[in-house]
PDB file of N, CA, C and O in Angstrom:
ATOM      1  N   UNK A   1      79.506  77.088  99.266  1.00  0.00           N
ATOM      2  CA  UNK A   1      79.851  78.165 100.173  1.00  0.00           C
ATOM      3  C   UNK A   1      79.994  79.465  99.398  1.00  0.00           C
ATOM      4  O   UNK A   1      80.713  79.520  98.400  1.00  0.00           O
ATOM      5  N   UNK A   2      79.317  80.509  99.851  1.00  0.00           N
ATOM      6  CA  UNK A   2      79.384  81.790  99.170  1.00  0.00           C
ATOM      7  C   UNK A   2      80.542  82.606  99.711  1.00  0.00           C
ATOM      8  O   UNK A   2      80.763  82.678 100.920  1.00  0.00           O
ATOM      9  N   UNK A   3      81.269  83.215  98.805  1.00  0.00           N
ATOM     10  CA  UNK A   3      82.367  84.064  99.230  1.00  0.00           C
ATOM     11  C   UNK A   3      81.974  85.518  99.019  1.00  0.00           C
ATOM     12  O   UNK A   3      81.104  85.822  98.203  1.00  0.00           O
ATOM     13  N   UNK A   4      82.599  86.386  99.735  1.00  0.00           N
ATOM     14  CA  UNK A   4      82.279  87.802  99.636  1.00  0.00           C
ATOM     15  C   UNK A   4      83.241  88.493  98.688  1.00  0.00           C
ATOM     16  O   UNK A   4      84.216  89.102  99.127  1.00  0.00           O
ATOM     17  N   UNK A   5      82.976  88.406  97.398  1.00  0.00           N
ATOM     18  CA  UNK A   5      83.787  89.105  96.413  1.00  0.00           C
ATOM     19  C   UNK A   5      83.481  90.593  96.517  1.00  0.00           C
ATOM     20  O   UNK A   5      82.336  90.984  96.746  1.00  0.00           O
ATOM     21  N   UNK A   6      84.493  91.406  96.352  1.00  0.00           N
ATOM     22  CA  UNK A   6      84.295  92.844  96.417  1.00  0.00           C
ATOM     23  C   UNK A   6      83.691  93.343  95.115  1.00  0.00           C
ATOM     24  O   UNK A   6      83.708  92.651  94.098  1.00  0.00           O
ATOM     25  N   UNK A   7      83.158  94.557  95.166  1.00  0.00           N
ATOM     26  CA  UNK A   7      82.629  95.174  93.960  1.00  0.00           C
ATOM     27  C   UNK A   7      83.738  95.301  92.923  1.00  0.00           C
ATOM     28  O   UNK A   7      83.493  95.128  91.729  1.00  0.00           O
ATOM     29  N   UNK A   8      84.960  95.604  93.369  1.00  0.00           N
ATOM     30  CA  UNK A   8      86.099  95.751  92.449  1.00  0.00           C
ATOM     31  C   UNK A   8      86.406  94.427  91.750  1.00  0.00           C
ATOM     32  O   UNK A   8      86.722  94.415  90.561  1.00  0.00           O
ATOM     33  N   UNK A   9      86.315  93.318  92.477  1.00  0.00           N
ATOM     34  CA  UNK A   9      86.562  92.006  91.877  1.00  0.00           C
ATOM     35  C   UNK A   9      85.476  91.654  90.861  1.00  0.00           C
ATOM     36  O   UNK A   9      85.768  91.125  89.789  1.00  0.00           O
ATOM     37  N   UNK A  10      84.247  91.945  91.200  1.00  0.00           N
ATOM     38  CA  UNK A  10      83.145  91.695  90.265  1.00  0.00           C
ATOM     39  C   UNK A  10      83.316  92.567  89.028  1.00  0.00           C
ATOM     40  O   UNK A  10      83.168  92.094  87.901  1.00  0.00           O
ATOM     41  N   UNK A  11      83.625  93.830  89.241  1.00  0.00           N
ATOM     42  CA  UNK A  11      83.819  94.771  88.140  1.00  0.00           C
ATOM     43  C   UNK A  11      84.954  94.331  87.221  1.00  0.00           C
ATOM     44  O   UNK A  11      84.828  94.402  85.998  1.00  0.00           O
ATOM     45  N   UNK A  12      86.056  93.880  87.804  1.00  0.00           N
ATOM     46  CA  UNK A  12      87.208  93.435  87.008  1.00  0.00           C
ATOM     47  C   UNK A  12      86.854  92.201  86.189  1.00  0.00           C
ATOM     48  O   UNK A  12      87.254  92.090  85.030  1.00  0.00           O
ATOM     49  N   UNK A  13      86.110  91.276  86.782  1.00  0.00           N
ATOM     50  CA  UNK A  13      85.669  90.087  86.065  1.00  0.00           C
ATOM     51  C   UNK A  13      84.802  90.466  84.861  1.00  0.00           C
ATOM     52  O   UNK A  13      84.999  89.950  83.761  1.00  0.00           O
ATOM     53  N   UNK A  14      83.854  91.358  85.074  1.00  0.00           N
ATOM     54  CA  UNK A  14      82.970  91.798  83.986  1.00  0.00           C
ATOM     55  C   UNK A  14      83.788  92.479  82.896  1.00  0.00           C
ATOM     56  O   UNK A  14      83.575  92.231  81.709  1.00  0.00           O
ATOM     57  N   UNK A  15      84.713  93.326  83.291  1.00  0.00           N
ATOM     58  CA  UNK A  15      85.550  94.031  82.314  1.00  0.00           C
ATOM     59  C   UNK A  15      86.356  93.040  81.479  1.00  0.00           C
ATOM     60  O   UNK A  15      86.417  93.156  80.255  1.00  0.00           O
ATOM     61  N   UNK A  16      86.975  92.064  82.148  1.00  0.00           N
ATOM     62  CA  UNK A  16      87.810  91.073  81.468  1.00  0.00           C
ATOM     63  C   UNK A  16      86.976  90.177  80.548  1.00  0.00           C
ATOM     64  O   UNK A  16      87.373  89.905  79.415  1.00  0.00           O
ATOM     65  N   UNK A  17      85.821  89.720  81.039  1.00  0.00           N
ATOM     66  CA  UNK A  17      85.024  88.753  80.288  1.00  0.00           C
ATOM     67  C   UNK A  17      84.114  89.364  79.225  1.00  0.00           C
ATOM     68  O   UNK A  17      83.877  88.766  78.175  1.00  0.00           O
ATOM     69  N   UNK A  18      83.599  90.589  79.522  1.00  0.00           N
ATOM     70  CA  UNK A  18      82.551  91.135  78.659  1.00  0.00           C
ATOM     71  C   UNK A  18      82.864  92.513  78.070  1.00  0.00           C
ATOM     72  O   UNK A  18      82.096  93.030  77.259  1.00  0.00           O
ATOM     73  N   UNK A  19      83.989  93.106  78.476  1.00  0.00           N
ATOM     74  CA  UNK A  19      84.449  94.332  77.834  1.00  0.00           C
ATOM     75  C   UNK A  19      83.791  95.628  78.269  1.00  0.00           C
ATOM     76  O   UNK A  19      83.901  96.635  77.569  1.00  0.00           O
ATOM     77  N   UNK A  20      83.109  95.629  79.408  1.00  0.00           N
ATOM     78  CA  UNK A  20      82.570  96.886  79.935  1.00  0.00           C
ATOM     79  C   UNK A  20      82.751  96.907  81.439  1.00  0.00           C
ATOM     80  O   UNK A  20      82.861  95.860  82.077  1.00  0.00           O
ATOM     81  N   UNK A  21      82.782  98.100  81.998  1.00  0.00           N
ATOM     82  CA  UNK A  21      82.933  98.251  83.446  1.00  0.00           C
ATOM     83  C   UNK A  21      81.567  98.602  84.028  1.00  0.00           C
ATOM     84  O   UNK A  21      81.023  99.664  83.728  1.00  0.00           O
ATOM     85  N   UNK A  22      81.009  97.724  84.854  1.00  0.00           N
ATOM     86  CA  UNK A  22      79.698  98.007  85.426  1.00  0.00           C
ATOM     87  C   UNK A  22      79.789  99.051  86.533  1.00  0.00           C
ATOM     88  O   UNK A  22      80.779  99.120  87.262  1.00  0.00           O
ATOM     89  N   UNK A  23      78.750  99.854  86.644  1.00  0.00           N
ATOM     90  CA  UNK A  23      78.666 100.806  87.753  1.00  0.00           C
ATOM     91  C   UNK A  23      78.378 100.029  89.030  1.00  0.00           C
ATOM     92  O   UNK A  23      77.730  98.983  88.999  1.00  0.00           O
ATOM     93  N   UNK A  24      78.863 100.548  90.149  1.00  0.00           N
ATOM     94  CA  UNK A  24      78.604  99.887  91.432  1.00  0.00           C
ATOM     95  C   UNK A  24      77.113  99.757  91.710  1.00  0.00           C
ATOM     96  O   UNK A  24      76.673  98.765  92.291  1.00  0.00           O
ATOM     97  N   UNK A  25      76.328 100.761  91.295  1.00  0.00           N
ATOM     98  CA  UNK A  25      74.881 100.700  91.531  1.00  0.00           C
ATOM     99  C   UNK A  25      74.246  99.578  90.711  1.00  0.00           C
ATOM    100  O   UNK A  25      73.232  99.018  91.129  1.00  0.00           O
ATOM    101  N   UNK A  26      74.817  99.237  89.556  1.00  0.00           N
ATOM    102  CA  UNK A  26      74.312  98.107  88.777  1.00  0.00           C
ATOM    103  C   UNK A  26      74.577  96.802  89.522  1.00  0.00           C
ATOM    104  O   UNK A  26      73.708  95.933  89.595  1.00  0.00           O
ATOM    105  N   UNK A  27      75.788  96.670  90.078  1.00  0.00           N
ATOM    106  CA  UNK A  27      76.132  95.467  90.836  1.00  0.00           C
ATOM    107  C   UNK A  27      75.207  95.337  92.040  1.00  0.00           C
ATOM    108  O   UNK A  27      74.714  94.249  92.338  1.00  0.00           O
ATOM    109  N   UNK A  28      74.974  96.449  92.730  1.00  0.00           N
ATOM    110  CA  UNK A  28      74.082  96.437  93.895  1.00  0.00           C
ATOM    111  C   UNK A  28      72.675  96.021  93.491  1.00  0.00           C
ATOM    112  O   UNK A  28      72.027  95.260  94.210  1.00  0.00           O
ATOM    113  N   UNK A  29      72.199  96.506  92.358  1.00  0.00           N
ATOM    114  CA  UNK A  29      70.859  96.158  91.888  1.00  0.00           C
ATOM    115  C   UNK A  29      70.781  94.665  91.569  1.00  0.00           C
ATOM    116  O   UNK A  29      69.806  94.007  91.932  1.00  0.00           O
ATOM    117  N   UNK A  30      71.799  94.126  90.895  1.00  0.00           N
ATOM    118  CA  UNK A  30      71.806  92.702  90.564  1.00  0.00           C
ATOM    119  C   UNK A  30      71.863  91.861  91.841  1.00  0.00           C
ATOM    120  O   UNK A  30      71.206  90.824  91.928  1.00  0.00           O
ATOM    121  N   UNK A  31      72.639  92.298  92.824  1.00  0.00           N
ATOM    122  CA  UNK A  31      72.666  91.589  94.106  1.00  0.00           C
ATOM    123  C   UNK A  31      71.278  91.569  94.730  1.00  0.00           C
ATOM    124  O   UNK A  31      70.825  90.533  95.216  1.00  0.00           O
ATOM    125  N   UNK A  32      70.614  92.703  94.715  1.00  0.00           N
ATOM    126  CA  UNK A  32      69.273  92.802  95.286  1.00  0.00           C
ATOM    127  C   UNK A  32      68.301  91.887  94.546  1.00  0.00           C
ATOM    128  O   UNK A  32      67.478  91.220  95.173  1.00  0.00           O
ATOM    129  N   UNK A  33      68.391  91.854  93.219  1.00  0.00           N
ATOM    130  CA  UNK A  33      67.514  90.997  92.422  1.00  0.00           C
ATOM    131  C   UNK A  33      67.725  89.520  92.734  1.00  0.00           C
ATOM    132  O   UNK A  33      66.823  88.704  92.546  1.00  0.00           O
ATOM    133  N   UNK A  34      68.911  89.184  93.208  1.00  0.00           N
ATOM    134  CA  UNK A  34      69.236  87.796  93.545  1.00  0.00           C
ATOM    135  C   UNK A  34      69.107  87.493  95.021  1.00  0.00           C
ATOM    136  O   UNK A  34      69.627  86.487  95.504  1.00  0.00           O
ATOM    137  N   UNK A  35      68.413  88.365  95.743  1.00  0.00           N
ATOM    138  CA  UNK A  35      68.092  88.099  97.131  1.00  0.00           C
ATOM    139  C   UNK A  35      69.170  88.424  98.143  1.00  0.00           C
ATOM    140  O   UNK A  35      69.062  88.038  99.307  1.00  0.00           O
ATOM    141  N   UNK A  36      70.197  89.118  97.725  1.00  0.00           N
ATOM    142  CA  UNK A  36      71.235  89.507  98.674  1.00  0.00           C
ATOM    143  C   UNK A  36      70.832  90.804  99.339  1.00  0.00           C
ATOM    144  O   UNK A  36      70.008  91.549  98.809  1.00  0.00           O
ATOM    145  N   UNK A  37      71.400  91.077 100.483  1.00  0.00           N
ATOM    146  CA  UNK A  37      70.948  92.197 101.302  1.00  0.00           C
ATOM    147  C   UNK A  37      71.147  93.561 100.643  1.00  0.00           C
ATOM    148  O   UNK A  37      72.030  93.757  99.808  1.00  0.00           O
ATOM    149  N   UNK A  38      70.302  94.478 101.047  1.00  0.00           N
ATOM    150  CA  UNK A  38      70.360  95.864 100.586  1.00  0.00           C
ATOM    151  C   UNK A  38      71.241  96.636 101.557  1.00  0.00           C
ATOM    152  O   UNK A  38      71.197  96.398 102.764  1.00  0.00           O
ATOM    153  N   UNK A  39      72.028  97.543 101.044  1.00  0.00           N
ATOM    154  CA  UNK A  39      72.918  98.339 101.900  1.00  0.00           C
ATOM    155  C   UNK A  39      72.106  99.129 102.920  1.00  0.00           C
ATOM    156  O   UNK A  39      71.104  99.760 102.586  1.00  0.00           O
ATOM    157  N   UNK A  40      72.555  99.080 104.157  1.00  0.00           N
ATOM    158  CA  UNK A  40      71.854  99.802 105.216  1.00  0.00           C
ATOM    159  C   UNK A  40      72.023 101.302 105.091  1.00  0.00           C
ATOM    160  O   UNK A  40      71.243 102.061 105.667  1.00  0.00           O
ATOM    161  N   UNK A  41      73.021 101.743 104.352  1.00  0.00           N
ATOM    162  CA  UNK A  41      73.283 103.173 104.227  1.00  0.00           C
ATOM    163  C   UNK A  41      72.325 103.878 103.259  1.00  0.00           C
ATOM    164  O   UNK A  41      72.311 105.107 103.185  1.00  0.00           O
ATOM    165  N   UNK A  42      71.528 103.104 102.521  1.00  0.00           N
ATOM    166  CA  UNK A  42      70.578 103.724 101.593  1.00  0.00           C
ATOM    167  C   UNK A  42      69.512 104.460 102.377  1.00  0.00           C
ATOM    168  O   UNK A  42      68.998 103.956 103.375  1.00  0.00           O
ATOM    169  N   UNK A  43      69.189 105.649 101.921  1.00  0.00           N
ATOM    170  CA  UNK A  43      68.193 106.451 102.627  1.00  0.00           C
ATOM    171  C   UNK A  43      66.788 105.875 102.470  1.00  0.00           C
ATOM    172  O   UNK A  43      65.992 105.930 103.408  1.00  0.00           O
ATOM    173  N   UNK A  44      66.477 105.330 101.309  1.00  0.00           N
ATOM    174  CA  UNK A  44      65.163 104.732 101.088  1.00  0.00           C
ATOM    175  C   UNK A  44      65.375 103.380 100.413  1.00  0.00           C
ATOM    176  O   UNK A  44      65.717 103.321  99.232  1.00  0.00           O
ATOM    177  N   UNK A  45      65.177 102.311 101.149  1.00  0.00           N
ATOM    178  CA  UNK A  45      65.428 100.972 100.605  1.00  0.00           C
ATOM    179  C   UNK A  45      64.353 100.511  99.624  1.00  0.00           C
ATOM    180  O   UNK A  45      64.510  99.471  98.985  1.00  0.00           O
ATOM    181  N   UNK A  46      63.285 101.254  99.499  1.00  0.00           N
ATOM    182  CA  UNK A  46      62.214 100.873  98.563  1.00  0.00           C
ATOM    183  C   UNK A  46      62.403 101.472  97.179  1.00  0.00           C
ATOM    184  O   UNK A  46      61.765 101.028  96.224  1.00  0.00           O
ATOM    185  N   UNK A  47      63.259 102.463  97.054  1.00  0.00           N
ATOM    186  CA  UNK A  47      63.460 103.138  95.770  1.00  0.00           C
ATOM    187  C   UNK A  47      64.918 102.993  95.356  1.00  0.00           C
ATOM    188  O   UNK A  47      65.823 103.338  96.115  1.00  0.00           O
ATOM    189  N   UNK A  48      65.140 102.485  94.157  1.00  0.00           N
ATOM    190  CA  UNK A  48      66.494 102.391  93.616  1.00  0.00           C
ATOM    191  C   UNK A  48      66.557 103.371  92.449  1.00  0.00           C
ATOM    192  O   UNK A  48      65.946 103.132  91.407  1.00  0.00           O
ATOM    193  N   UNK A  49      67.302 104.489  92.617  1.00  0.00           N
ATOM    194  CA  UNK A  49      67.323 105.533  91.595  1.00  0.00           C
ATOM    195  C   UNK A  49      67.943 105.102  90.271  1.00  0.00           C
ATOM    196  O   UNK A  49      67.510 105.563  89.214  1.00  0.00           O
ATOM    197  N   UNK A  50      68.952 104.224  90.306  1.00  0.00           N
ATOM    198  CA  UNK A  50      69.606 103.786  89.066  1.00  0.00           C
ATOM    199  C   UNK A  50      69.512 102.272  88.983  1.00  0.00           C
ATOM    200  O   UNK A  50      70.090 101.555  89.800  1.00  0.00           O
ATOM    201  N   UNK A  51      68.777 101.795  87.990  1.00  0.00           N
ATOM    202  CA  UNK A  51      68.620 100.360  87.790  1.00  0.00           C
ATOM    203  C   UNK A  51      69.666  99.850  86.809  1.00  0.00           C
ATOM    204  O   UNK A  51      70.135 100.593  85.947  1.00  0.00           O
ATOM    205  N   UNK A  52      70.024  98.592  86.943  1.00  0.00           N
ATOM    206  CA  UNK A  52      70.950  97.973  86.007  1.00  0.00           C
ATOM    207  C   UNK A  52      70.220  97.753  84.685  1.00  0.00           C
ATOM    208  O   UNK A  52      69.121  97.200  84.672  1.00  0.00           O
ATOM    209  N   UNK A  53      70.823  98.182  83.567  1.00  0.00           N
ATOM    210  CA  UNK A  53      70.189  97.933  82.270  1.00  0.00           C
ATOM    211  C   UNK A  53      70.018  96.429  82.035  1.00  0.00           C
ATOM    212  O   UNK A  53      70.854  95.624  82.446  1.00  0.00           O
ATOM    213  N   UNK A  54      68.937  96.072  81.378  1.00  0.00           N
ATOM    214  CA  UNK A  54      68.635  94.656  81.145  1.00  0.00           C
ATOM    215  C   UNK A  54      69.772  93.927  80.449  1.00  0.00           C
ATOM    216  O   UNK A  54      70.066  92.781  80.789  1.00  0.00           O
ATOM    217  N   UNK A  55      70.418  94.570  79.482  1.00  0.00           N
ATOM    218  CA  UNK A  55      71.477  93.895  78.727  1.00  0.00           C
ATOM    219  C   UNK A  55      72.767  93.727  79.527  1.00  0.00           C
ATOM    220  O   UNK A  55      73.672  93.022  79.080  1.00  0.00           O
ATOM    221  N   UNK A  56      72.873  94.349  80.687  1.00  0.00           N
ATOM    222  CA  UNK A  56      74.077  94.243  81.523  1.00  0.00           C
ATOM    223  C   UNK A  56      73.891  93.263  82.682  1.00  0.00           C
ATOM    224  O   UNK A  56      74.870  92.863  83.313  1.00  0.00           O
ATOM    225  N   UNK A  57      72.668  92.880  82.964  1.00  0.00           N
ATOM    226  CA  UNK A  57      72.396  92.012  84.125  1.00  0.00           C
ATOM    227  C   UNK A  57      73.039  90.638  83.997  1.00  0.00           C
ATOM    228  O   UNK A  57      73.707  90.181  84.925  1.00  0.00           O
ATOM    229  N   UNK A  58      72.850  89.980  82.874  1.00  0.00           N
ATOM    230  CA  UNK A  58      73.368  88.624  82.701  1.00  0.00           C
ATOM    231  C   UNK A  58      74.886  88.572  82.823  1.00  0.00           C
ATOM    232  O   UNK A  58      75.392  87.693  83.521  1.00  0.00           O
ATOM    233  N   UNK A  59      75.644  89.470  82.180  1.00  0.00           N
ATOM    234  CA  UNK A  59      77.099  89.423  82.376  1.00  0.00           C
ATOM    235  C   UNK A  59      77.513  89.610  83.835  1.00  0.00           C
ATOM    236  O   UNK A  59      78.429  88.940  84.311  1.00  0.00           O
ATOM    237  N   UNK A  60      76.850  90.505  84.536  1.00  0.00           N
ATOM    238  CA  UNK A  60      77.175  90.734  85.951  1.00  0.00           C
ATOM    239  C   UNK A  60      76.836  89.491  86.759  1.00  0.00           C
ATOM    240  O   UNK A  60      77.623  89.071  87.608  1.00  0.00           O
ATOM    241  N   UNK A  61      75.669  88.894  86.505  1.00  0.00           N
ATOM    242  CA  UNK A  61      75.278  87.677  87.218  1.00  0.00           C
ATOM    243  C   UNK A  61      76.248  86.542  86.935  1.00  0.00           C
ATOM    244  O   UNK A  61      76.583  85.780  87.842  1.00  0.00           O
ATOM    245  N   UNK A  62      76.704  86.415  85.702  1.00  0.00           N
ATOM    246  CA  UNK A  62      77.646  85.344  85.363  1.00  0.00           C
ATOM    247  C   UNK A  62      78.941  85.479  86.149  1.00  0.00           C
ATOM    248  O   UNK A  62      79.482  84.488  86.639  1.00  0.00           O
ATOM    249  N   UNK A  63      79.438  86.705  86.268  1.00  0.00           N
ATOM    250  CA  UNK A  63      80.664  86.915  87.043  1.00  0.00           C
ATOM    251  C   UNK A  63      80.411  86.697  88.528  1.00  0.00           C
ATOM    252  O   UNK A  63      81.265  86.162  89.234  1.00  0.00           O
ATOM    253  N   UNK A  64      79.246  87.107  89.001  1.00  0.00           N
ATOM    254  CA  UNK A  64      78.929  86.873  90.410  1.00  0.00           C
ATOM    255  C   UNK A  64      78.857  85.379  90.696  1.00  0.00           C
ATOM    256  O   UNK A  64      79.295  84.936  91.758  1.00  0.00           O
ATOM    257  N   UNK A  65      78.315  84.595  89.771  1.00  0.00           N
ATOM    258  CA  UNK A  65      78.288  83.147  89.941  1.00  0.00           C
ATOM    259  C   UNK A  65      79.711  82.577  89.921  1.00  0.00           C
ATOM    260  O   UNK A  65      80.065  81.733  90.744  1.00  0.00           O
ATOM    261  N   UNK A  66      80.510  83.049  88.979  1.00  0.00           N
ATOM    262  CA  UNK A  66      81.893  82.583  88.864  1.00  0.00           C
ATOM    263  C   UNK A  66      82.674  82.854  90.157  1.00  0.00           C
ATOM    264  O   UNK A  66      83.508  82.045  90.563  1.00  0.00           O
ATOM    265  N   UNK A  67      82.402  83.986  90.792  1.00  0.00           N
ATOM    266  CA  UNK A  67      83.106  84.367  92.018  1.00  0.00           C
ATOM    267  C   UNK A  67      82.434  83.818  93.278  1.00  0.00           C
ATOM    268  O   UNK A  67      82.908  84.054  94.390  1.00  0.00           O
ATOM    269  N   UNK A  68      81.337  83.090  93.107  1.00  0.00           N
ATOM    270  CA  UNK A  68      80.676  82.463  94.238  1.00  0.00           C
ATOM    271  C   UNK A  68      79.793  83.378  95.061  1.00  0.00           C
ATOM    272  O   UNK A  68      79.468  83.064  96.206  1.00  0.00           O
ATOM    273  N   UNK A  69      79.403  84.506  94.489  1.00  0.00           N
ATOM    274  CA  UNK A  69      78.563  85.459  95.214  1.00  0.00           C
ATOM    275  C   UNK A  69      77.112  84.989  95.217  1.00  0.00           C
ATOM    276  O   UNK A  69      76.416  85.098  96.227  1.00  0.00           O
ATOM    277  N   UNK A  70      76.668  84.469  94.085  1.00  0.00           N
ATOM    278  CA  UNK A  70      75.302  83.937  93.993  1.00  0.00           C
ATOM    279  C   UNK A  70      75.338  82.494  93.511  1.00  0.00           C
ATOM    280  O   UNK A  70      74.290  81.865  93.367  1.00  0.00           O
TER     281      UNK A  70
END
């Protein structure tokens, strides 16, 4: 069962486990890469202006898995 962890919870997990605070746009990008929905408030859903750096994706994904998001 997937739970809806907040961006703040994901961010806190990443900070505690990996020592950096991810930007919300990085979390959104990782969610999108894992097949989760794109925010309806985005003006253009085909263009993501800020991508998550490659070296930050795995830590964010690990916390998202730990929190049951993916």
